[in-house]
C-alpha positions, 0 to 999 in steps of 0.5 A, a space after each residue: 504560724 501565729 504572730 509574735 510580739 517581735 512581729 508586732 514590734 517590727 510592723 509598728 516600728 517600735 521596740 519589743 518593750 513598747 509593744 509589751 507596755 501597750 498589751 499590758 496597758 501601761 499608762 506611760 505610752 503616747 497615744 500615737 504610739 499606742 495607736 500604731 501598736 494596736 493597728 499592728 496587732 489587728 493587722 497580724 491578728 496577734 493573740 497574746 500569750 496570757 501565761 507569759 503576761 502573768 509573770 507573778 503566778 505563771 498562770 493565765 487564770 483561764 481554762 478552756 472548755 471544748 464542747 461538741 454543740 452548744 445548741 444541744 441544751 445539755 452542753 449549754 447547761 454544762 457550760 454554764 455549770 463549768 463557768 459557775 464552778 470556775 468562778 468560785 476559784 477566780 477562773 474565767 472559761 474560754 469556750 471552743 465548739 468542735 461540732 462533734 467533728 474529728 478534725 476539730 477535736 484534734 485541732 483543739 488539743 493542738 491549737 495555739 489558743 490553748 496558750 491563753 489558758 492553763 488547762 483544757 476540759 474536753 468533751 469529745 464525741 467524734 474521737 473514740 476509744 481507739 484514739 486514747 493515745 491522741 489525747 494530749 496537749 501542752 496543758 493539763 486535760 480533763 476528759 468528760 463523757 463516755 467516748 474514751 477511757 484509759 487515756 493519760 488524762 483525768 476523766 469525769 463521767 456519769 454513771 450511764 448504765 446504772 442511771 439508765 437502769 434506774 430510769 427503766 426500773 422507775 417505769 417498770 415499778 409503775 407497772 409498765 411492761 412495754 417500754 419503747 426507747 427513743 434515741 439509740 445509735 445503730 451499733 454503738 457500744 461505747 458512748 452515751 447511747 450505747 451505755 444507756 441502752 445497756 442499762 435499759 436492757 439490764 433493767 428488763 433482764 432483771 425483771 424477766 422481760 425479753 428485749 424487743 428491738 422492735 420498740 427501739 427507735 434509732 436516730 443520728 442526733 439527739 435533738 427534739 426533731 429526732 425524738 419527734 421523728 422517732 416517735 412518728 416512726 414507732 407509731 407508723 410501724 404500729 409498735 405496741 408500748 405503754 412507756 417511753 424512755 428517751 435517752 435524753 430530755 430533748 428526745 423525750 420532749 419531741 416524743 411527748 409532742 407527737 404522742 399528744 398530737 396523736 391523742 394519747 395521754 401522758 402519762 395515762 396512756 404512755 408514761 415518758 421519762 428522759 435523761 439529763 434533768 434540763 431546766 426546761 423539763 420543770 416547765 413542760 406540760 406535763 413536767 418531764 420525769 428524768 434522770 439528774 446525772 450530776 451535772 453540777 458535780 461533773 463541772 465542779 469535779 472537772 475544775 477541781 481536778 484541772 486545778 490540781 493538775 495545773 499545780 502538780 502536772 505529774 502529781 498522781 496517775 490519771 484518775 477516773 471519777 463517776 458522779 452520783 445520779 438520781 431519778 427525778 419523778 415528775 408528771 410524765 410518769 408519777 401517778 400514772 396507772 398500771 399499763 393494763 388500765 389504759 390502751 397502748 398506742 396501738 390499742 392493744 
């Protein structure tokens, strides 16, 4: 059980009011008394309830952002966008990292640390649609991502299927016919990988091109190393393709590295597009074509919806918002010749 102000007062041998004065940094507290209280706070690992401290407004002025992995560039840049959007409203952001672990994702919603904030922006990866009823906390929640729909919380997501379809159509418009996919998840239907693969399939179907699972590379995670390993696998299998759709930018970057090491020109031999529009894609060689999924809009919309829920928790039924997207052509695809003008990785 979390320590309370009364616990701190008992250990320090002072009154409840004195502890409150120390925590709120009141000037008229003797140094010796302040030292005793601070020592008790450290011993008990006391975490102040910021909501209780903010008696005038009843709010802490902080929100919690729970993300799977800050080591994934997309989530790092999303955190930056949320912090920037929150600052416009005078809010600070407390970060929780769940590691895409089911137990940690459930713990975040029940954590006493949520008392330090007014609301939670939550991007689950381990929880799925069957867990929709578990999305609840003592503060308002705004969900991000594609794992759970139809919960009692507001939800902001990107248009994965149409955006992936547009990315694939960009390659098709350049004359590419054999488009490999890097980053699919085995058996996934709901989730970014499953939805983006669906968009890819829809684009092929719209052009009368049969789907070939032989040029789809499956991975577990979405890091550069996974993209590189997937490309090695495609080349080792002798897969024939003239373009690559990386289901995120880091996968695409790993794939480009392996293609170049193997002697293929990007985009001359193989055109490559990613997804997420990470800042670093503007500086890769070649610069990476990608999809901007509306990350800034996701952050700003999530903050706005959370603030509305904080002010009126039961104001309206749960809302779902999809952000706008755009294809961003860069050097890895633009200017590439039609597929028939250059050999595929297998020389066919």
